[in-house]
N, C-alpha and C positions, 0 to 999 in steps of 0.2 A: 523488569524494572524492580519488582519487589525483591528478587534474589540479590540484586546489587545492594539494595538498602540493608537487607539482612546481613549480608557478608560484611559490609562496612560497619554496621552496628557491632557485630561480634569481634571484628578486628579492633575497633576502638575500645570495646570492653576488655579485650585481652591486654591491650596496651595499658589501660588504666589499672588493671589488676596487677600487672607486672611491676608498674611503678610503685603501687602500694606495698606489694610484698618486698620489693627491694629496700624500701624505707624501713619497714618493720624488721626485716632480717639483718640489715646493717646495724641497727641499734641493738638487737639481741646479741649478735655476734660480738660487737664491741664490748658490751657489758659482760658477756660471758668470758671473753679473754681477760678482761680486767679482774673479774671475780676469781678466775682460775689463778692468775698471778698473785693476787692478794692471799689466797689460801695456800698456795705453794710456798711462798716466802714469809707467811705468817705476819703480814704487816698489820699494824694496829690502827692506822688512819684511813685505810682503804683508798689510798691515792690512785692506785692503778685502776681500780674499778671506775672511779669518776673520770679519770683521764681517758680511758678507752671507751667509756660510755659517751663522752663528749666527741671523741673521734668517730664513733659509730653514728651519732646524730648528725655530725657534719657530713659524713659520707652518704647517709640516707637522704639528706636534703639536697646534696649535690646530685645524686641519682634522680631525685624527683625533678630538679631543675632541668637536667638533661632530657628526661622523658617528656616533660611539658614542652620543651624547646623542639624536640623531634616531632611531637604531635602537632604543634603549631606550624612547623615547616611542611608537614604532610598535608595539613588542611589548606595552607596557601597554595601548594602545588595542585591540589584537587580543585580548588576554585578557579585556577587559571586555565585548566583544561576543559 
């Protein structure tokens, strides 16, 4: 019984960590792409940085929503069995 609880705990922890990292990395990658474009084309208003940062934020929260939705679905399936 304890082994099942431990396994479920670590799987839930893995899922939560994966969701957290996907949010952070989406934002960092989006901002990094925008920063790179701004430096490559020498823009003065940093429009690409802010645009791609916003895209990264949207992608990160979309990943978070999908992860939470998957977690809720798994929880509902576990409660029914």
